[in-house]
N, C-alpha and C positions, 0 to 999 in steps of 0.2 A: 518470549511472544511465539506462540506456536502457529501452523497454517496446515489445512487439511491438504495431504498430498494424494491423489489418489493411486499412485503408483507405488504406494508401501500400503496398499489394502487398508485404507480407512485409519492409518496410523499418523499420529501430528509429528511433522518434522521442526527442530528448532532453527529457530532464524536469527540472526544478531543485530542488535538494534545499532543505527548508525550505517547500515550498509546501505552503499548505492545498488538501486534496484531500476528496473524500466517499468514504465507507467504508459497506457494508454490512457490518454485525456481527449476529452472534448471540449471545443471553444466556442462562443456563441458570437455575434456579430460585434459586440462592443469589444471583445478582448478577454472577458472572463472566462476561466478554465476550471474544470473539475476533473479529479481523475475517475475512472471507469473501470479498470481491471491494472494487478499490477502481475507481473511475473519477476520472479528472485529463481537463483540457484543457491540451493539448501547447502547445508554441511556436508552433505554426503554427494554433492555433485547433481542432483536432480532438478531440472527444471519445474516450478511450482507456479501455477497461475491461478490467481484469485480473484474473484468478480465482486465490485465495491456495491454492496446492495444501497447503501446510502451514506450522506455526508451529515455527521450530526451538527456540525458548525465548523466553518472556518475562521481564522485568527491570522491577521498579518503580525509577523514577528520579524524583529531585527533581521534586513536580510533574505528573507523570505515571505511565504506563506504556508500555513499548517491547516492540514484536515484531518479531523476525525473521523475516520472511515470505519464503517461497520460492513460485516461480512459474516455468511452464514458457514457453520459446518454442522451437516445434518440437519437438526431442528433448532442446535443455540448460536445466537449471533453473537458476537465477538467483536472488539474494535481495536484498532491500532492508528498511530499518529503518522502520518506521512506529511513530508515537508517536502515543497519545492523551494529551491536556493536559488533567487534571480541572477546572482552575478556567476554562479556557476555552472547555472543551466542544468542544475542536477537534483532528482529525487532522491530521499533518504527515507527510510523508515526511522521513528525517534520515539524516546521514551512517552 
C-alpha cells in the first residue's frame, strides 16, 4: 500500500500493513466515530499525513471496527482498510 508524501516530490512511500498508526477521528453525541486523517511514519522515517475523503463502508469485526477509507493522490482515488481494535485502543492498517 502506498501513500503520497509531499516531502518526496510526489513519489509514493511504502507502508506496512498491520502497522499501528495515529488517527484523528470525530465522535458524534451517540458515541459513533469515524476517522478523518491518518498520520504514519514510513519506512524512511518521514511523517506522512493523509486526509480521508470518505468512508465507503464500516463493519464490525471480532474485536474491532473496520473502515474502508478513500483518499486522493493527485486525481486518483485509492482505498485502504483501517481498523480500530477496541480492547487495545489501537488503530492499524489492514489488508
